[in-house]
Legacy VTK file of the C-alpha trace (Angstrom):
# vtk DataFile Version 3.0
C-alpha trace
ASCII
DATASET POLYDATA
POINTS 328 float
158.733 86.626 102.857
157.941 87.668 99.723
154.785 88.995 99.666
153.459 92.244 98.197
150.668 94.280 98.621
148.217 94.667 95.814
145.524 96.858 96.426
143.309 95.075 98.359
144.766 91.507 98.137
148.460 90.057 99.109
150.286 88.568 96.688
152.486 85.509 97.256
155.609 84.486 94.962
157.966 81.845 94.829
160.524 81.246 91.839
160.999 77.620 90.642
162.990 76.406 87.387
163.649 80.165 86.583
159.885 80.638 86.685
157.944 83.080 89.214
154.831 81.750 90.343
152.318 84.062 91.937
148.837 84.113 93.396
146.796 86.624 95.084
145.067 86.232 98.690
142.751 88.450 100.504
145.017 88.533 103.958
148.716 88.982 104.000
148.928 85.430 106.711
147.253 83.620 103.604
149.599 84.716 101.508
152.828 84.202 104.062
151.251 80.841 104.369
150.947 79.784 100.872
154.719 80.686 99.833
155.953 78.601 102.992
153.743 75.730 101.700
155.528 76.247 97.960
159.035 76.357 99.251
158.254 73.410 100.956
157.129 71.673 98.362
160.365 72.706 96.320
162.528 71.194 98.869
160.754 68.316 99.138
160.859 67.371 95.288
156.724 67.441 95.234
154.999 69.106 92.780
153.594 72.525 93.341
149.835 73.058 93.400
147.306 75.594 93.399
144.399 76.263 95.269
142.594 74.593 92.484
144.688 71.455 92.071
145.124 71.154 96.294
141.128 70.432 96.620
137.792 72.515 96.935
138.434 71.564 101.102
138.725 74.872 102.478
140.259 75.438 106.421
136.781 77.022 106.578
134.828 73.986 105.095
137.206 71.880 107.803
136.084 74.270 110.685
132.375 73.776 110.320
132.621 70.035 110.059
134.923 69.610 113.118
132.519 72.489 114.552
129.245 70.103 113.535
130.677 66.727 114.024
132.287 67.202 117.878
131.836 70.357 119.005
128.265 72.008 118.465
126.721 71.509 121.971
129.567 70.158 124.117
130.545 71.633 127.923
132.724 73.847 125.852
131.517 74.866 122.665
132.099 78.472 122.424
135.838 77.684 124.048
136.341 75.029 121.172
135.110 76.799 118.973
137.005 79.916 119.466
140.378 78.209 119.322
139.483 76.585 115.730
139.097 79.784 114.589
142.611 80.934 115.797
143.786 78.732 113.956
141.967 78.982 110.962
142.559 82.692 110.845
146.044 81.702 110.701
146.007 79.717 107.989
143.132 81.311 105.548
139.587 80.668 105.829
139.262 80.063 101.760
142.853 78.291 101.890
142.876 74.571 101.010
143.515 72.091 103.690
145.173 69.559 101.511
149.177 69.578 101.757
149.879 71.095 105.166
153.779 71.243 105.948
155.592 70.868 109.725
156.537 74.326 108.906
153.368 75.925 109.112
152.773 74.381 111.851
155.966 75.635 113.445
154.961 79.663 112.046
151.541 78.532 113.495
153.345 78.073 117.017
155.416 81.178 116.430
152.604 83.431 115.832
150.436 82.299 118.487
153.620 82.984 120.861
154.139 86.484 119.427
150.959 87.165 120.671
151.871 86.894 123.938
149.498 83.520 123.949
150.891 81.001 126.865
151.928 77.674 126.886
148.751 76.767 127.763
147.114 78.619 125.641
148.807 77.673 122.596
148.642 73.860 123.494
144.484 74.190 123.437
145.133 75.867 120.310
146.841 72.983 118.969
144.178 70.418 120.345
141.967 72.178 118.234
144.094 71.621 114.864
145.053 68.310 115.578
141.261 67.164 116.372
140.945 69.222 112.705
143.821 67.496 111.073
142.528 63.994 112.097
139.187 65.060 110.950
140.324 65.545 107.369
142.383 62.614 106.823
139.720 59.970 108.448
137.847 61.429 105.829
140.637 61.617 102.673
140.934 65.510 102.449
144.668 64.662 103.659
147.122 62.100 102.667
149.053 62.468 105.509
148.903 63.676 109.097
152.288 65.958 110.352
153.088 66.021 113.632
152.066 68.107 116.089
154.862 68.835 119.136
152.551 70.824 121.772
154.353 73.352 124.650
155.805 72.529 128.013
152.876 73.720 130.573
154.617 74.445 134.022
152.526 72.807 136.656
152.332 75.424 138.788
151.963 75.136 142.592
147.963 73.856 143.806
146.422 76.308 145.906
143.969 75.077 148.514
142.443 76.507 151.793
143.157 76.034 155.667
140.734 75.222 157.686
140.897 78.914 159.036
140.994 80.508 155.476
137.794 78.641 154.681
136.169 80.225 158.206
136.964 83.436 157.244
136.026 83.294 153.581
132.590 81.418 154.561
132.271 84.057 157.752
132.685 86.968 155.160
130.276 85.998 152.440
127.713 85.413 155.653
128.665 89.098 156.993
127.531 90.422 153.488
124.613 88.149 153.341
125.165 86.043 150.509
124.417 82.984 152.706
123.642 80.978 149.122
126.977 81.443 148.338
128.871 80.635 151.781
126.774 77.573 151.581
128.004 76.787 147.856
131.385 77.006 149.669
130.783 74.648 151.842
129.394 72.252 149.207
132.553 72.560 146.657
135.129 72.017 149.647
133.419 69.156 150.900
132.198 67.302 147.667
135.211 68.799 145.030
132.301 69.505 142.814
133.397 72.168 139.898
131.256 75.266 140.362
129.422 74.959 136.928
128.624 71.041 138.145
126.859 72.701 142.140
125.076 75.198 140.457
123.223 72.829 137.375
122.657 70.761 140.196
118.821 69.580 140.556
116.956 68.118 143.226
117.006 64.852 141.974
120.861 64.719 141.792
120.733 64.986 145.587
119.255 61.830 146.883
120.019 59.256 149.098
122.990 60.489 150.972
125.116 61.517 147.725
125.088 63.883 144.991
124.817 62.562 141.275
126.436 64.161 138.428
125.920 63.319 135.124
127.046 65.664 132.887
131.236 66.587 133.556
134.184 67.297 131.423
135.096 63.486 131.552
131.723 62.376 130.199
131.885 60.158 132.999
129.133 60.148 135.539
129.919 59.576 139.332
128.070 59.852 142.286
129.860 61.479 145.711
128.640 60.700 149.279
127.908 63.804 150.958
129.112 64.972 154.218
126.902 65.939 157.645
126.910 69.478 157.091
126.480 69.275 153.375
123.611 66.827 154.129
121.758 69.722 156.491
122.798 72.484 153.888
120.626 70.568 151.361
117.945 69.563 153.732
117.593 73.000 154.783
117.543 74.452 151.284
114.911 71.906 150.041
112.650 72.893 153.143
112.660 76.695 151.438
110.971 74.798 148.356
113.697 76.799 145.642
113.385 75.675 142.210
117.178 73.615 142.515
119.765 73.886 144.598
121.581 76.891 143.912
119.242 78.135 141.305
119.866 81.439 143.051
123.884 81.836 142.322
124.952 83.322 139.682
128.441 82.080 138.572
129.612 85.740 137.165
128.270 87.168 140.086
129.614 84.433 142.291
133.266 85.305 141.166
132.455 88.870 141.391
131.875 88.698 145.100
134.839 86.341 145.214
137.256 89.010 144.392
135.484 91.656 146.623
135.979 89.064 150.004
139.743 88.367 148.691
140.224 91.479 149.082
139.115 92.401 152.812
140.615 89.058 153.981
143.988 90.449 152.989
144.389 88.124 149.795
144.440 90.255 146.918
147.816 89.871 145.268
147.266 85.896 146.137
146.192 85.540 142.212
145.445 81.609 142.867
142.960 82.119 145.692
139.671 81.820 143.202
136.840 79.466 143.264
138.736 76.348 141.958
140.561 76.688 144.532
138.035 74.789 146.721
138.148 71.630 144.617
141.920 71.582 145.148
141.205 72.052 148.892
139.014 68.890 148.750
141.378 66.971 146.903
144.709 68.088 149.438
142.514 67.274 152.587
141.369 63.761 150.994
145.002 62.496 150.087
146.458 64.520 153.424
144.109 62.007 155.447
145.503 58.879 153.368
142.633 57.949 150.885
143.886 56.104 147.784
144.479 58.617 145.121
142.303 56.115 142.858
139.672 57.184 145.335
140.383 60.643 145.157
139.858 60.182 141.172
136.965 58.772 141.452
135.381 61.698 143.167
136.978 64.509 141.619
135.828 62.969 138.583
139.467 63.288 136.542
139.204 61.089 133.366
142.953 60.089 133.995
144.984 59.015 136.876
147.607 61.680 135.716
144.867 64.471 137.047
144.922 63.209 140.146
148.648 62.621 140.472
149.254 66.074 140.992
148.227 66.041 144.690
150.622 62.644 145.406
153.160 64.525 146.757
150.473 66.016 149.593
150.469 62.673 151.465
154.037 63.277 153.132
153.124 60.192 155.608
153.117 57.840 152.854
156.861 58.487 151.919
157.931 58.433 155.174
156.230 55.288 155.693
158.105 53.792 152.699
161.503 54.982 153.459
161.152 53.687 157.042
161.284 50.270 155.427
164.972 51.519 154.864
165.667 51.351 158.291
168.364 48.581 159.473
LINES 1 329
328 0 1 2 3 4 5 6 7 8 9 10 11 12 13 14 15 16 17 18 19 20 21 22 23 24 25 26 27 28 29 30 31 32 33 34 35 36 37 38 39 40 41 42 43 44 45 46 47 48 49 50 51 52 53 54 55 56 57 58 59 60 61 62 63 64 65 66 67 68 69 70 71 72 73 74 75 76 77 78 79 80 81 82 83 84 85 86 87 88 89 90 91 92 93 94 95 96 97 98 99 100 101 102 103 104 105 106 107 108 109 110 111 112 113 114 115 116 117 118 119 120 121 122 123 124 125 126 127 128 129 130 131 132 133 134 135 136 137 138 139 140 141 142 143 144 145 146 147 148 149 150 151 152 153 154 155 156 157 158 159 160 161 162 163 164 165 166 167 168 169 170 171 172 173 174 175 176 177 178 179 180 181 182 183 184 185 186 187 188 189 190 191 192 193 194 195 196 197 198 199 200 201 202 203 204 205 206 207 208 209 210 211 212 213 214 215 216 217 218 219 220 221 222 223 224 225 226 227 228 229 230 231 232 233 234 235 236 237 238 239 240 241 242 243 244 245 246 247 248 249 250 251 252 253 254 255 256 257 258 259 260 261 262 263 264 265 266 267 268 269 270 271 272 273 274 275 276 277 278 279 280 281 282 283 284 285 286 287 288 289 290 291 292 293 294 295 296 297 298 299 300 301 302 303 304 305 306 307 308 309 310 311 312 313 314 315 316 317 318 319 320 321 322 323 324 325 326 327
């Protein structure tokens, strides 16, 4: 890559029509990115562009504009911004947005992979890039949208708890005098709530035998009927006069105690034995009980049925009944 360090800056250079074109940047990455763009322009017969000609909208401008429009106050605000910042750091905060090339996106992916990012992590950052580019295109900052191909992600194994594991887990939490957390575990297993959803509950959300979730990842409110043991837990907690159902549980503390209990149960090496496995447990038990997938989708609050389909293979009885139709 024709990039040279010049004092505190980096100079990128390309040759075109017997002329050497140079430009300085504050970082090596920005200089390399500029060279890639210029070479791609030469190869495609497009005119070379300097930062000034390409426009005044920089990647820093795009980051802030997209953040203010879509990500500010979002549930995963910090994560969304962090992913976008990783993208902008590659392209250069002060570099112009216009004229992004496919080769630059390829280099971006290679850069993330070189840092040890998993396919899933790369895809989250590419999603941030896609959101920003669509924002720029809709506002005329870009003349065309480059294609973004996501990395293939392994589906992995779905870990759920057996009834014996659930009983042992709850018992250990109670032995440690963490009854609030033991109650939380039971509610999560019987409702399919995410940990964050359960901890955000207010008493007005627990009424008439159902739990109502107003804000979630899919922005789709849902009501979940309560099992008898969940109703008893909430009734007992309400009589104690606590401000919110699980106001005494902090997620960081819950995760810490979970790790300790996991080791007590001899499951320290089972890295999938995490709090989110309680949500998997709810879904798995529903599917194994032959509850239709569309109903499971509504209970879990999945935005798309594809998310629920991950559990479809856990209903072997349905397959057996289907294959039986082939008998002669």
